[in-house]
TILOVEX-259090 format. One record per residue (C-alpha): residue in one letter; y, z, x negated. Coordinates in steps of 0.25 Angstrom, whole numbers, always signed. Example, Ala and Ser with C-alpha at 12.3 -4.5 7.8 and 13.67 -1.06 7.14 Angstrom:
# TILOVEX-259090
{site "a" {-18 +31 -49}}
{site "s" {-4 +29 -55}}
***
This chain:
# TILOVEX-259090
{site "m" {-133 -72 +67}}
{site "e" {-125 -75 +78}}
{site "i" {-111 -85 +78}}
{site "r" {-103 -86 +91}}
{site "i" {-94 -98 +92}}
{site "i" {-83 -99 +101}}
{site "n" {-75 -110 +103}}
{site "p" {-63 -105 +109}}
{site "k" {-59 -119 +117}}
{site "t" {-69 -124 +128}}
{site "t" {-74 -135 +123}}
{site "a" {-89 -135 +125}}
{site "s" {-93 -147 +116}}
{site "m" {-85 -141 +105}}
{site "t" {-90 -128 +106}}
{site "e" {-106 -134 +106}}
{site "k" {-102 -142 +93}}
{site "n" {-98 -130 +86}}
{site "g" {-109 -121 +90}}
{site "r" {-119 -132 +84}}
{site "a" {-111 -134 +72}}
{site "a" {-110 -119 +69}}
{site "q" {-127 -118 +72}}
{site "e" {-130 -131 +61}}
{site "v" {-125 -123 +51}}
{site "a" {-129 -110 +55}}
{site "a" {-139 -100 +48}}
{site "t" {-153 -102 +54}}
{site "g" {-154 -90 +66}}
{site "t" {-140 -91 +68}}
{site "v" {-135 -92 +82}}
{site "i" {-122 -99 +86}}
{site "t" {-116 -98 +99}}
{site "a" {-103 -108 +102}}
{site "i" {-95 -104 +114}}
{site "n" {-82 -107 +121}}
{site "p" {-75 -101 +132}}
{site "a" {-73 -109 +146}}
{site "d" {-60 -108 +148}}
{site "g" {-48 -112 +137}}
{site "p" {-43 -123 +129}}
{site "a" {-52 -136 +127}}
{site "s" {-45 -137 +112}}
{site "i" {-35 -128 +104}}
{site "e" {-22 -135 +100}}
{site "g" {-12 -125 +100}}
{site "y" {-9 -110 +103}}
{site "y" {-10 -112 +118}}
{site "d" {-23 -117 +116}}
{site "e" {-27 -106 +107}}
{site "a" {-21 -96 +118}}
{site "f" {-30 -104 +129}}
{site "a" {-43 -101 +121}}
{site "v" {-41 -87 +118}}
{site "p" {-44 -80 +132}}
{site "g" {-59 -89 +132}}
{site "l" {-62 -87 +118}}
{site "l" {-59 -72 +119}}
{site "r" {-68 -70 +132}}
{site "k" {-80 -78 +123}}
{site "i" {-78 -69 +111}}
{site "s" {-78 -56 +121}}
{site "a" {-90 -60 +127}}
{site "w" {-97 -60 +115}}
***
């Protein structure tokens, strides 16, 4: 099984933490891939940040 985690924020350190945490609890043989967009907000604090995150998030989804 493969699980892809897409962090909608651009904070790579948090994306790596999420990937490691998922891998620690994943079943044997499960491949965890954690990615984040190159552009967008570093944090999501409100409606504007949510909207700003969507283009990068959609690009990552469509690339998969």
